[in-house]
C-alpha positions as CSV (number, residue, x, y, z in Angstrom):
1,X,83.5,83.9,62.1
2,X,83.6,81.9,65.3
3,X,86.9,83.4,66.5
4,X,88.5,83.1,70.0
5,X,90.8,85.5,71.8
6,X,94.0,83.7,72.8
7,X,96.0,84.3,76.0
8,X,99.5,85.5,75.3
9,X,101.1,83.0,77.7
10,X,104.5,83.4,76.0
11,X,104.3,87.2,76.5
12,X,105.1,87.7,72.8
13,X,103.2,91.0,72.5
14,X,104.8,93.9,74.5
15,X,102.8,96.1,76.8
16,X,101.5,99.3,75.2
17,X,102.1,101.7,78.0
18,X,102.6,105.2,76.6
19,X,105.9,106.9,76.9
20,X,106.4,110.5,76.1
21,X,109.3,111.7,74.0
22,X,109.9,115.4,74.0
23,X,112.5,117.4,72.2
24,X,115.0,118.7,74.8
25,X,114.8,122.2,73.4
26,X,111.0,122.2,73.7
27,X,111.2,120.7,77.2
28,X,113.7,123.3,78.4
29,X,111.5,126.1,77.0
30,X,108.2,124.6,78.4
31,X,109.1,122.5,81.5
32,X,105.4,122.6,82.6
33,X,104.6,120.2,79.8
34,X,105.6,117.4,82.1
35,X,102.8,118.3,84.5
36,X,100.3,118.2,81.6
37,X,101.4,114.9,80.2
38,X,102.2,112.9,83.3
39,X,98.5,112.3,84.3
40,X,97.6,111.3,80.8
41,X,100.4,108.8,80.4
42,X,99.6,107.4,83.9
43,X,96.0,106.6,82.9
44,X,97.0,105.3,79.4
45,X,97.7,101.8,80.6
46,X,98.0,98.6,78.5
47,X,94.4,97.7,79.0
48,X,93.2,101.2,78.0
49,X,95.4,101.1,74.9
50,X,94.0,97.7,73.9
51,X,90.5,99.1,74.3
52,X,91.3,102.2,72.3
53,X,93.1,100.2,69.6
54,X,90.1,98.0,69.3
55,X,87.9,101.0,68.7
56,X,90.1,101.9,65.7
57,X,90.9,98.4,64.4
58,X,87.6,96.5,65.1
59,X,85.0,99.3,65.3
60,X,86.6,101.2,62.4
61,X,86.6,104.5,64.2
62,X,89.1,107.3,63.3
63,X,92.1,107.4,65.7
64,X,91.6,111.1,66.3
65,X,88.0,110.6,67.3
66,X,88.9,107.7,69.6
67,X,91.7,109.7,71.3
68,X,89.5,112.8,71.7
69,X,86.7,110.8,73.2
70,X,89.0,109.2,75.7
71,X,90.6,112.5,76.6
72,X,87.1,114.0,77.2
73,X,85.9,111.0,79.2
74,X,89.0,111.2,81.5
75,X,88.5,114.9,82.0
76,X,91.7,116.1,80.3
77,X,89.8,118.2,77.7
78,X,86.3,119.6,77.4
């Protein structure tokens, strides 16, 4: 199709850095969840999200499979 990737020089598209939202009641009951999620959200940068999104949108992979593969690759799950 002879397409080109354009640079977002106007910064129209926002960064995709992950942000965790936790119900206050759940957080109060399980405060250690912060220690579990912080390393994941730290590694889930905009560039990583773009790559993972491309796996879903371009390579037509299932989001669950992409996420699971990345979590394994990064050592968060086995």
